C-alpha positions in Angstrom: -146.3 -115.4 1.3 -145.0 -118.5 -0.5 -141.5 -119.7 0.4 -139.1 -120.8 -2.5 -135.9 -122.6 -2.0 -133.1 -122.1 -4.7 -130.3 -124.6 -5.0 -127.8 -123.1 -7.5 -124.0 -123.6 -7.1 -123.3 -120.4 -9.2 -123.3 -117.4 -6.8 -124.1 -114.8 -9.1 -127.2 -116.6 -10.6 -128.2 -117.5 -7.0 -128.1 -114.0 -5.9 -130.0 -112.5 -9.0 -132.7 -115.0 -8.8 -133.1 -114.6 -5.0 -133.3 -110.7 -5.5 -135.9 -111.1 -8.3 -138.1 -113.4 -6.4 -137.8 -111.3 -3.1 -138.8 -108.3 -5.1 -142.0 -110.2 -6.0 -142.7 -110.8 -2.4 -141.5 -114.4 -2.0 -139.6 -115.6 0.9 -136.3 -117.1 -0.4 -133.8 -119.5 1.1 -130.8 -120.0 -1.2 -128.3 -122.9 -1.0 -125.1 -123.8 -3.0 -125.4 -127.7 -3.4 -127.7 -130.6 -3.4 -127.2 -132.1 0.1 -127.9 -128.7 1.6 -131.1 -128.4 -0.5 -132.4 -131.8 0.6 -131.6 -130.9 4.3 -133.4 -127.6 3.9 -136.4 -129.0 2.0 -136.9 -131.7 4.6 -136.8 -129.2 7.5 -138.7 -126.1 6.0 -141.0 -127.7 3.3 -141.0 -124.7 1.0 -143.8 -124.1 -1.4 -141.5 -124.5 -4.3 -138.0 -125.9 -5.1 -135.6 -124.4 -8.0 -132.9 -126.7 -8.6 -129.9 -126.4 -10.8 -129.1 -129.8 -12.4 -125.3 -129.8 -11.9 -124.4 -129.1 -8.2 -121.8 -130.4 -5.7 -122.6 -133.1 -3.2 -126.0 -134.2 -4.8 -127.1 -133.4 -8.4 -130.5 -131.8 -9.0 -132.1 -135.1 -10.5 -131.1 -137.0 -7.4 -132.5 -134.2 -5.0 -135.7 -134.3 -7.1 -136.0 -138.0 -7.0 -135.7 -137.9 -3.2 -138.1 -135.2 -2.8 -140.7 -137.1 -4.8 -139.8 -140.5 -3.2 -140.7 -139.1 0.2 -144.3 -139.2 1.2 -144.1 -135.9 3.4 -142.3 -133.9 0.6 -143.7 -135.0 -2.7 -146.3 -132.5 -2.8 -143.6 -129.8 -3.2 -143.4 -128.6 -6.7 -140.0 -128.8 -8.3 -138.6 -126.8 -11.3 -135.2 -127.2 -12.8 -133.1 -124.2 -14.0 -130.5 -125.5 -16.1 -128.2 -124.9 -19.3 -128.6 -128.7 -19.8 -131.2 -128.4 -22.4 -130.8 -131.4 -24.7 -133.9 -133.6 -25.0 -132.5 -136.5 -22.9 -131.5 -134.2 -20.0 -135.1 -132.5 -20.1 -136.5 -135.9 -20.0 -134.3 -137.0 -17.3 -135.5 -134.1 -15.0 -139.1 -134.7 -15.8 -138.7 -138.5 -15.1 -137.1 -137.5 -11.8 -140.4 -135.8 -11.1 -140.0 -132.2 -11.9 -142.9 -130.1 -12.6 -141.0 -127.8 -15.0 -137.7 -127.3 -16.7 -136.4 -123.9 -17.3 -133.6 -123.5 -19.5 -130.7 -121.2 -19.0 -130.3 -118.4 -20.1 -133.6 -117.3 -19.2 -135.0 -113.7 -18.6 -136.0 -112.9 -15.2 -139.7 -112.4 -16.5 -139.7 -115.8 -17.9 -138.6 -117.3 -14.4 -141.1 -115.1 -12.6 -144.0 -116.1 -14.9 -143.2 -119.8 -14.5 -143.0 -119.6 -10.7 -146.4 -117.7 -10.7 -147.8 -120.5 -12.9 -146.5 -123.3 -10.7 -147.7 -121.6 -7.5 -150.9 -120.8 -9.1 -150.7 -117.0 -8.8 
């Protein structure tokens, strides 16, 4: 059963995404800020990381750069979930090393499809 880390500072979105993924059989850990995300990723090495861009303590771009800059973590796929959909922001996410950029608002089915695609299910 794949494990997914969600880093999202908005509690309602964090809860909804967690429930949707758990209902699909994924093990989910959810945190509210970038520093907690990085600590959890380093410790647990999830199969996928879903990051918001704008978060306290470390933004998603920086978390992604640090994951992809660390040899022991760079294999972990990262997808951004963000309302920041301008081309420059999407480009910044991809340049930070993201595997996908999911624009908010998204349907849960869109998110689940993208997660399955990334994880190869």
